[in-house]
C-alpha positions as CSV (number, residue, x, y, z in Angstrom):
1,M,53.4,9.6,107.6
2,P,56.9,8.9,106.3
3,V,59.7,11.4,106.9
4,P,60.7,13.8,104.1
5,L,64.4,12.6,104.4
6,E,66.7,10.7,106.7
7,G,68.5,13.0,109.1
8,V,68.7,14.4,112.6
9,V,66.2,17.0,113.9
10,I,68.4,19.8,115.3
11,H,65.7,22.5,115.7
12,K,62.4,21.3,117.0
13,F,58.9,22.8,116.7
14,G,57.8,25.4,119.2
15,L,59.5,28.0,121.4
16,M,63.2,27.9,121.9
17,K,65.4,30.2,123.9
18,G,68.6,31.2,122.1
19,Q,71.9,30.2,123.7
20,E,73.8,33.2,122.2
21,H,71.1,35.8,122.9
22,P,68.3,36.5,125.4
23,Y,65.4,36.1,122.9
24,T,62.9,33.3,122.6
25,L,62.3,32.2,119.1
26,S,59.2,30.5,117.7
27,H,59.9,27.6,115.3
28,K,56.8,26.8,113.2
29,G,58.5,23.7,111.8
30,I,61.6,21.6,112.3
31,F,65.1,21.6,110.8
32,I,66.4,18.2,109.8
33,A,70.2,18.2,109.4
34,A,71.3,16.1,106.3
35,A,74.0,16.0,103.7
36,K,73.7,18.5,100.9
37,G,72.3,16.7,97.9
38,S,70.2,14.2,99.9
39,N,66.7,13.5,98.4
40,V,63.7,15.3,99.8
41,K,60.5,13.3,99.4
42,A,56.8,14.2,99.6
43,V,55.3,13.0,102.9
44,F,51.9,12.4,101.3
45,D,50.0,12.6,98.0
46,G,49.2,16.1,96.8
47,K,49.6,18.9,94.3
48,I,52.5,21.3,94.1
49,S,51.1,24.7,94.9
50,Y,54.3,26.8,95.1
51,V,57.9,26.6,94.0
52,G,60.1,29.6,94.5
53,H,62.4,31.6,96.7
54,I,61.4,32.9,100.1
55,P,63.9,35.2,101.9
56,G,65.5,33.4,104.8
57,F,64.2,30.1,103.6
58,G,65.8,29.8,100.1
59,T,64.1,27.6,97.5
60,T,60.8,26.4,99.0
61,L,58.1,24.0,97.8
62,I,54.6,23.8,99.2
63,V,52.5,20.7,98.6
64,D,48.7,21.0,98.9
65,H,47.4,17.7,100.3
66,G,43.7,18.7,100.2
67,D,41.3,19.7,102.9
68,H,43.6,22.8,103.6
69,Y,46.6,20.6,104.7
70,Y,50.0,21.7,103.4
71,S,53.6,20.5,103.8
72,V,56.4,23.0,103.3
73,Y,60.0,22.1,102.3
74,S,62.7,24.8,102.5
75,H,66.4,25.1,101.8
76,T,66.1,22.9,98.7
77,Q,68.0,22.7,95.4
78,D,67.7,20.8,92.1
79,V,63.9,20.9,92.3
80,K,62.3,18.0,90.3
81,V,58.7,19.3,90.2
82,N,56.8,22.4,89.0
83,T,53.8,24.3,90.3
84,G,50.6,22.3,89.4
85,D,52.3,18.9,89.3
86,E,50.5,16.0,91.1
87,V,52.9,14.1,93.4
88,T,52.7,10.9,95.4
89,G,53.9,10.1,98.9
90,S,57.6,9.4,98.9
91,Q,58.2,10.9,95.5
92,V,61.5,12.9,95.2
93,L,60.7,16.6,95.1
94,A,64.2,18.1,95.3
95,Q,67.5,17.8,97.0
96,V,68.8,19.3,100.3
97,G,70.5,22.6,99.8
98,E,72.0,25.1,102.3
99,A,70.2,27.3,104.8
100,P,70.8,30.8,103.4
101,L,71.5,32.5,106.8
102,D,74.1,30.1,108.2
103,G,75.1,27.8,105.3
104,S,74.3,24.6,107.2
105,S,72.8,21.8,105.1
106,G,69.4,20.4,105.9
107,L,65.7,20.7,105.3
108,Y,63.3,23.1,107.1
109,F,59.9,21.3,107.1
110,E,56.5,22.4,108.2
111,I,53.0,20.9,108.3
112,R,50.1,23.4,108.2
113,H,46.3,23.2,108.3
114,F,44.9,26.4,106.8
115,S,47.7,28.7,108.1
116,E,48.1,27.0,111.5
117,P,51.4,25.2,112.0
118,Y,51.5,21.7,113.6
119,D,54.5,19.8,115.1
120,P,55.7,17.5,112.3
121,Q,57.2,15.1,114.8
122,Q,53.8,14.2,116.1
123,W,52.7,13.3,112.5
124,M,55.6,11.2,111.4
125,K,57.2,7.9,112.1
126,G,61.0,7.8,112.7
127,L,61.6,11.4,113.8
């Protein structure tokens, strides 16, 4: 699959021990650092199943790719699609916004089958 945007992965999928605290965090997706306003693209054809605000994730879009596969795009702004829209791979969905908790710019991205998260870096070229 193509990448949802060009950038640098700064938070990887899986368990990560915090440097500033003794806790282990579980990342169910990846965070790709990118300039605010960068285009966020669909990674595959599908249908928009959700557009809205999720606490801690900001404006989030979910694309249903069929057969219970979903891609999740969070920390977006200037959304270009609506719930129910059909989209094609590489179509611009939105632009990169800011992470609500720390103000960094980039995209939080997940791939799920049913509700099970998968490492996006194993699915995509270029990450």
